[in-house]
C-alpha positions as CSV (number, residue, x, y, z in Angstrom):
1,M,129.7,-43.2,-42.7
2,I,126.7,-45.3,-41.8
3,S,124.2,-44.0,-44.3
4,D,121.1,-45.8,-43.1
5,V,121.0,-44.3,-39.6
6,L,119.3,-40.9,-38.9
7,C,120.3,-39.2,-35.6
8,V,117.6,-37.2,-33.9
9,I,118.7,-35.0,-31.0
10,L,116.0,-33.7,-28.7
11,G,116.4,-30.1,-27.9
12,G,114.4,-30.3,-24.7
13,G,111.5,-28.3,-23.2
14,R,111.7,-25.1,-21.2
15,G,114.6,-26.3,-19.1
16,R,113.2,-25.0,-15.9
17,R,115.6,-27.0,-13.8
18,L,118.5,-25.2,-15.4
19,S,116.9,-21.8,-14.9
20,P,118.0,-19.0,-15.0
21,L,120.7,-20.2,-17.5
22,T,117.7,-21.1,-19.8
23,K,115.9,-17.8,-19.4
24,E,117.2,-16.5,-22.7
25,R,118.4,-19.8,-24.3
26,C,117.3,-23.4,-24.6
27,K,119.2,-26.1,-22.7
28,P,121.4,-27.4,-25.6
29,A,122.7,-23.8,-26.1
30,V,123.9,-23.4,-22.5
31,P,127.8,-22.9,-22.6
32,L,129.9,-25.9,-21.4
33,A,133.5,-26.1,-20.3
34,G,134.3,-22.6,-21.3
35,Q,134.1,-22.7,-25.1
36,Y,131.5,-25.4,-26.0
37,R,127.7,-25.6,-25.8
38,L,125.8,-28.7,-24.5
39,I,124.6,-29.5,-28.0
40,D,128.2,-30.0,-29.1
41,V,128.4,-33.2,-27.0
42,P,125.8,-35.4,-28.8
43,I,126.7,-33.9,-32.2
44,S,130.4,-34.6,-31.6
45,N,129.7,-38.2,-30.5
46,C,127.6,-38.8,-33.6
47,L,130.2,-37.4,-36.0
48,N,133.1,-39.2,-34.3
49,S,131.0,-42.4,-34.6
50,M,130.7,-41.8,-38.4
51,L,127.0,-40.9,-38.1
52,N,126.5,-37.7,-40.1
53,K,122.8,-37.4,-40.7
54,I,121.6,-35.3,-37.8
55,Y,118.4,-33.4,-36.9
56,V,118.2,-31.2,-33.8
57,L,114.5,-30.8,-32.6
58,T,113.9,-27.5,-30.9
59,Q,111.1,-25.2,-29.9
60,F,111.9,-22.9,-26.9
61,N,114.3,-20.0,-27.0
62,S,116.1,-21.6,-29.9
63,E,117.6,-18.6,-31.7
64,S,121.1,-18.9,-30.2
65,L,121.1,-22.6,-30.8
66,N,120.0,-22.1,-34.4
67,K,122.8,-19.7,-35.0
68,H,125.3,-22.0,-33.3
69,I,124.3,-25.0,-35.5
70,A,124.3,-22.9,-38.7
71,R,127.8,-21.4,-38.0
72,T,129.4,-24.5,-36.7
73,Y,128.4,-27.6,-38.6
74,T,128.9,-27.5,-42.3
75,I,129.1,-31.1,-43.7
76,D,130.8,-31.9,-47.0
77,R,127.9,-31.9,-49.5
78,F,129.3,-34.9,-51.3
79,S,129.1,-37.0,-48.1
80,G,125.3,-36.8,-48.0
81,G,125.5,-35.7,-44.4
82,F,123.9,-32.8,-42.6
83,V,123.3,-31.2,-39.2
84,E,120.1,-29.3,-39.3
85,I,117.6,-27.7,-37.0
86,M,114.0,-29.0,-37.1
87,A,111.8,-26.6,-35.1
88,A,108.3,-27.1,-33.9
89,E,105.8,-25.9,-36.5
90,Q,102.1,-25.5,-36.9
91,S,100.5,-27.6,-39.5
92,S,97.0,-28.8,-40.6
93,D,97.3,-31.6,-38.1
94,S,98.3,-29.6,-35.0
95,N,98.8,-26.1,-33.8
96,D,100.4,-27.1,-30.5
97,W,104.0,-27.1,-29.3
98,F,105.8,-30.4,-28.9
99,Q,104.1,-32.1,-25.8
100,G,107.0,-34.4,-25.0
101,T,109.9,-36.4,-26.4
102,A,107.7,-38.9,-28.3
103,D,105.3,-36.2,-29.5
104,A,108.2,-34.2,-30.9
105,V,109.5,-37.2,-32.9
106,R,106.0,-38.2,-34.0
107,R,105.3,-34.8,-35.5
108,C,108.6,-34.9,-37.4
109,L,108.2,-38.4,-38.8
110,K,107.0,-37.1,-42.1
111,H,110.4,-35.5,-42.5
112,F,112.2,-38.8,-41.9
113,D,110.7,-40.7,-44.8
114,E,113.9,-41.0,-46.9
115,P,113.9,-44.6,-48.2
116,L,117.6,-45.1,-47.4
117,I,117.0,-44.5,-43.6
118,K,116.4,-47.8,-41.9
119,R,117.1,-46.9,-38.3
120,I,116.6,-43.8,-36.1
121,L,118.9,-43.0,-33.2
122,I,117.3,-40.7,-30.6
123,L,119.6,-38.7,-28.3
124,S,119.3,-36.1,-25.6
125,G,120.7,-32.6,-25.9
126,D,121.8,-32.0,-22.2
127,Q,124.3,-34.7,-21.3
128,L,128.1,-35.0,-21.1
129,Y,129.7,-38.3,-22.3
130,K,132.1,-39.9,-24.8
131,F,130.3,-42.8,-26.4
132,N,131.3,-44.7,-29.6
133,L,127.8,-45.1,-30.9
134,R,129.1,-47.7,-33.4
135,D,129.2,-50.1,-30.4
136,L,125.5,-49.5,-29.8
137,L,124.8,-50.2,-33.4
138,D,126.9,-53.4,-33.5
139,F,125.1,-54.7,-30.4
140,H,121.7,-53.8,-32.0
141,F,122.6,-55.8,-35.1
142,K,124.0,-58.8,-33.3
143,K,121.0,-59.1,-31.0
144,N,118.6,-58.6,-34.0
145,A,116.9,-56.0,-31.9
146,E,114.0,-53.9,-32.9
147,I,114.7,-51.4,-30.1
148,T,117.9,-50.9,-28.1
149,L,118.1,-48.7,-25.0
150,A,121.5,-47.4,-23.8
151,C,121.8,-47.7,-20.0
152,H,124.4,-46.7,-17.4
153,P,125.0,-48.4,-14.1
154,V,124.2,-46.2,-11.1
155,D,124.3,-46.6,-7.3
156,R,121.2,-47.3,-5.2
157,S,121.6,-43.9,-3.6
158,I,120.8,-42.0,-6.8
159,A,118.7,-44.6,-8.7
160,S,115.5,-42.7,-7.9
161,D,116.8,-39.7,-10.0
162,F,116.6,-41.8,-13.2
163,G,114.4,-44.0,-15.3
164,I,115.5,-47.6,-14.2
165,I,115.5,-50.4,-16.7
166,G,114.7,-54.0,-15.7
167,I,116.3,-56.8,-17.8
168,E,116.3,-60.6,-17.9
169,E,118.6,-63.0,-19.8
170,D,120.4,-61.9,-22.9
171,S,119.9,-58.2,-22.0
172,K,116.1,-58.4,-22.8
173,V,114.3,-55.4,-21.4
174,V,111.2,-56.4,-19.4
175,S,110.3,-53.3,-17.4
176,F,110.9,-49.6,-17.0
177,F,110.5,-47.6,-13.8
178,E,110.3,-43.8,-14.2
179,K,112.3,-42.3,-11.2
180,P,111.1,-44.9,-8.7
181,K,110.8,-43.6,-5.1
182,D,110.8,-47.0,-3.5
183,I,114.1,-48.6,-4.6
184,D,113.5,-51.7,-2.4
185,A,110.5,-52.5,-4.6
186,I,112.7,-53.0,-7.6
187,T,115.7,-54.7,-6.0
188,D,115.1,-57.8,-8.1
189,Y,116.2,-55.7,-11.1
190,A,119.6,-54.8,-9.6
191,V,122.6,-56.1,-11.5
192,Q,126.2,-56.9,-10.5
193,V,128.7,-54.6,-12.2
194,E,132.4,-55.2,-11.2
195,G,131.1,-57.0,-8.1
196,K,128.9,-54.2,-6.9
197,E,125.1,-53.8,-6.9
198,R,124.0,-51.4,-9.5
199,F,120.7,-50.3,-11.2
200,L,120.5,-49.7,-14.9
201,A,119.6,-46.0,-15.6
202,S,118.2,-45.1,-19.0
203,M,120.5,-42.7,-20.7
204,G,117.8,-41.3,-22.9
205,I,119.6,-42.8,-26.0
206,Y,117.3,-45.1,-28.0
207,L,117.9,-46.9,-31.3
208,F,114.8,-47.9,-33.2
209,E,114.3,-49.8,-36.4
210,K,112.5,-47.1,-38.4
211,K,109.5,-49.2,-39.2
212,V,109.0,-50.1,-35.5
213,L,109.3,-46.4,-34.4
214,V,106.7,-45.4,-37.1
215,E,104.4,-48.2,-35.9
216,L,104.7,-47.2,-32.2
217,L,104.0,-43.5,-32.8
218,S,101.7,-43.3,-35.7
219,N,98.6,-44.8,-34.0
220,S,99.2,-43.4,-30.6
221,K,98.9,-40.1,-28.7
222,K,101.5,-41.0,-26.1
223,V,103.8,-38.1,-25.6
224,D,106.9,-39.4,-23.7
225,F,109.2,-42.2,-24.6
226,G,110.3,-43.2,-21.1
227,R,107.0,-43.0,-19.2
228,E,104.6,-44.2,-22.0
229,V,105.9,-45.4,-25.3
230,L,108.8,-47.7,-24.3
231,P,107.0,-49.5,-21.4
232,G,104.2,-50.5,-23.8
233,A,106.6,-51.8,-26.4
234,F,108.5,-54.4,-24.3
235,A,105.9,-57.1,-24.6
236,H,105.7,-57.3,-28.4
237,K,109.0,-55.8,-29.6
238,N,112.5,-57.3,-29.3
239,T,113.9,-54.7,-26.9
240,K,117.5,-54.9,-25.6
241,A,119.6,-53.0,-23.1
242,F,123.1,-51.9,-24.0
243,L,125.4,-51.3,-21.0
244,F,127.6,-48.3,-21.3
245,E,130.2,-48.1,-18.5
246,G,132.1,-45.0,-19.5
247,Y,131.6,-41.5,-18.0
248,W,128.1,-40.2,-18.5
249,Q,126.3,-37.3,-16.7
250,D,122.9,-35.9,-17.2
251,I,123.2,-32.1,-17.0
252,G,119.6,-31.2,-16.3
253,T,120.0,-29.3,-13.0
254,I,122.2,-26.4,-11.8
255,R,124.0,-28.7,-9.4
256,S,124.8,-31.4,-12.0
257,F,125.8,-28.6,-14.5
258,Y,128.1,-27.0,-11.9
259,D,129.7,-30.3,-10.8
260,A,130.3,-31.5,-14.3
261,N,132.0,-28.3,-15.4
262,L,134.3,-28.2,-12.4
263,M,135.1,-31.9,-12.7
264,L,136.8,-31.0,-16.0
265,T,139.4,-29.0,-14.1
266,D,140.7,-32.1,-12.2
267,P,144.2,-33.2,-13.0
268,L,142.7,-36.4,-14.5
269,P,139.0,-35.7,-15.2
270,R,136.7,-38.6,-15.8
271,I,136.2,-37.5,-19.4
272,D,139.1,-36.7,-21.6
273,M,138.6,-33.4,-23.6
274,F,142.1,-33.6,-24.9
275,D,141.7,-36.8,-27.0
276,E,142.9,-36.0,-30.5
277,Y,141.1,-39.1,-31.8
278,W,137.7,-38.1,-30.3
279,P,137.5,-34.3,-30.5
280,F,134.6,-32.2,-29.2
281,F,133.6,-29.9,-32.0
282,S,132.4,-26.3,-31.6
283,R,132.3,-23.0,-33.4
284,A,135.7,-21.7,-34.6
285,R,135.8,-18.1,-33.4
286,N,139.3,-17.1,-34.4
287,L,140.0,-15.6,-31.0
288,P,143.5,-14.7,-29.8
289,P,145.2,-16.9,-27.1
290,A,144.4,-16.2,-23.5
291,K,146.6,-13.4,-22.1
292,I,147.6,-13.8,-18.4
293,Q,149.7,-11.3,-16.5
294,S,151.3,-11.9,-13.0
295,S,148.5,-14.3,-12.0
296,R,148.2,-17.6,-10.1
297,I,146.1,-20.3,-11.9
298,Q,145.3,-23.5,-10.0
299,L,143.1,-26.3,-11.5
300,A,141.3,-24.1,-14.0
301,L,140.1,-24.1,-17.6
302,I,141.1,-20.8,-19.4
303,S,139.4,-20.3,-22.7
304,N,140.5,-18.4,-25.8
305,G,140.4,-14.7,-25.7
306,C,140.6,-14.3,-21.9
307,I,142.5,-11.4,-20.3
308,I,143.6,-12.0,-16.7
309,E,145.6,-9.4,-14.9
310,D,147.3,-10.1,-11.6
311,A,144.5,-12.3,-10.3
312,T,144.1,-15.7,-8.7
313,I,141.9,-18.4,-10.3
314,K,141.3,-21.6,-8.4
315,H,139.2,-24.6,-9.4
316,S,137.2,-22.6,-11.9
317,V,136.2,-22.4,-15.6
318,M,136.8,-19.2,-17.5
319,G,134.7,-18.8,-20.6
320,L,135.5,-17.1,-23.9
321,R,136.7,-13.4,-23.6
322,S,136.5,-13.5,-19.8
323,R,138.2,-10.4,-18.4
324,V,139.5,-10.3,-14.8
325,W,141.2,-7.2,-13.3
326,H,143.9,-7.2,-10.7
327,S,143.8,-8.4,-7.1
328,T,140.6,-10.5,-7.7
329,L,140.1,-14.0,-6.4
330,I,137.8,-16.5,-8.2
331,E,137.4,-20.0,-6.8
332,D,135.0,-22.9,-7.4
333,S,133.1,-20.9,-10.0
334,I,132.0,-20.9,-13.6
335,I,132.6,-17.7,-15.5
336,M,130.9,-17.9,-18.9
337,G,132.7,-14.9,-20.4
338,C,131.4,-12.5,-23.0
339,D,130.1,-12.4,-26.5
340,Y,132.3,-9.4,-27.5
341,Y,135.1,-7.1,-26.3
342,E,134.6,-3.5,-25.3
343,T,136.9,-1.0,-26.9
344,L,139.0,1.3,-24.8
345,D,136.8,4.3,-25.7
346,E,133.7,2.3,-24.6
347,M,135.4,1.4,-21.3
348,V,136.3,5.0,-20.6
349,A,132.8,6.2,-21.4
350,N,131.2,3.6,-19.2
351,E,133.5,4.4,-16.3
352,Q,132.6,8.1,-16.6
353,A,128.9,7.1,-16.5
354,G,129.5,4.9,-13.4
355,I,129.0,1.6,-15.4
356,P,131.5,-1.2,-14.7
357,S,133.4,-2.7,-17.7
358,L,132.5,-6.1,-19.1
359,G,134.0,-8.7,-16.9
360,I,135.1,-8.8,-13.3
361,G,136.6,-5.7,-11.6
362,R,139.4,-5.1,-9.1
363,R,139.7,-6.7,-5.6
364,C,136.7,-8.9,-6.1
365,Y,136.1,-12.2,-4.4
366,I,133.8,-14.8,-6.2
367,K,133.2,-18.2,-4.8
368,N,130.7,-21.1,-5.5
369,S,129.1,-19.1,-8.3
370,I,128.0,-19.2,-11.9
371,I,128.4,-15.9,-13.8
372,D,126.5,-15.9,-17.0
373,K,127.6,-14.1,-20.2
374,N,128.2,-10.3,-20.6
375,V,127.9,-9.6,-16.8
376,R,129.5,-6.4,-15.6
377,I,131.0,-6.7,-12.1
378,G,132.5,-3.5,-10.5
379,D,135.4,-3.2,-8.1
380,D,135.4,-4.6,-4.5
381,V,132.4,-6.9,-5.2
382,K,132.0,-10.0,-3.1
383,I,129.8,-12.9,-4.3
384,I,130.1,-15.3,-1.4
385,N,126.5,-16.1,-0.3
386,K,127.0,-14.2,2.9
387,D,123.6,-15.1,4.2
388,G,123.9,-18.9,3.4
389,V,120.9,-18.9,1.1
390,V,120.2,-22.4,-0.3
391,E,117.3,-21.5,-2.6
392,G,116.0,-18.1,-3.6
393,E,116.0,-15.1,-6.0
394,R,116.4,-11.4,-5.6
395,D,116.9,-8.7,-8.3
396,G,118.1,-11.2,-10.9
397,I,120.5,-13.0,-8.5
398,F,119.5,-16.6,-8.0
399,F,120.6,-19.3,-5.5
400,K,120.1,-23.0,-6.2
401,E,121.5,-25.6,-3.8
402,G,123.7,-22.8,-2.3
403,I,125.2,-21.9,-5.7
404,A,124.9,-18.2,-6.6
405,I,123.9,-17.5,-10.2
406,I,124.3,-14.0,-11.8
407,S,122.0,-13.7,-14.8
408,K,123.1,-12.8,-18.2
409,N,123.8,-9.0,-18.9
410,M,123.5,-8.1,-15.2
411,I,125.4,-5.2,-13.7
412,L,126.8,-5.3,-10.1
413,A,127.9,-1.9,-8.9
414,N,131.2,-1.3,-7.0
415,G,131.2,-2.6,-3.5
416,T,128.2,-5.0,-3.9
417,V,128.2,-7.9,-1.4
418,I,126.0,-10.9,-2.1
């Protein structure tokens, strides 16, 4: 273990771009790939990189995240490591919520004063990647850097979606452009990667010498790293850019979340979740294996505890405890599953009361959808965006970029057509 590095994972703000999935949970607690949560990605990368001193900074809708962290990550007490929540708190200095990424770290600096900690690694809680962070540390040491920014090459067509880093010789960072609209104006900062023009997008992963971070934040009221703190540091701090060329995806919007999940169903996805030497950790739930009867499964992730009866699942992700009844077709969709099973007596009682069972009923057709947890979908329901809605909301059913999103705990009666 690298004992002098503290990892700080930013839990994010209100997560409006991922709404309604963040209506009752914070971004890092959103389910991913059937049986993980987004927070499992940065924590797993840290632990696999032998970095085991980890704080997760949270403030909005953090209860489910707090429970997940407490129930999942118990570090051997003799190793000196930990994974702990650090929530926004009122103090004599401030009664406000965290105002931004830099403000969150500034207000927690007093908790980072362990003398053995020499460097602080800041990561985001809403990304998907596999990154040996030891490579970043080695680069930082070799360059004798005071700040190192991890960056990822992106095409010109999407460069305006990211903070773009400008570098000169020896990977020295000289500029930062926050989501530039005029890409032609920053063409001089394009780089050649494998013979193609690319722009260096900030990954939101920053490695600071601790004393430098304290200096930058202590006497400043700047609230955001990308827009304010880092651009002001380039001139007088040795700041380097580390190029990461593996798979990396920011999952900050419904479209990126949807695409990243369904990418994992590909025969050879761009990120390997089956690597025994680099596992993604999550809570051990002791669920039974998935039970599948007389069904057709094509390009799908089927999580533990699923019960699928005579159904067809195509290019979809089935979350924990998902239940699908006979003659139903699900394609190009994310089903987040359930937090619990209904007993047979409960199912009978609900049926008598006209309430569908947890899961997806008989003869349903679900396409291009995200079904949040604990949803009850009756028989003969169609979720197909029949009106071609691109953006909108009605009675708890949302549409974003043409994707239908059924909110957590919703009930769709028999015969509903959306």
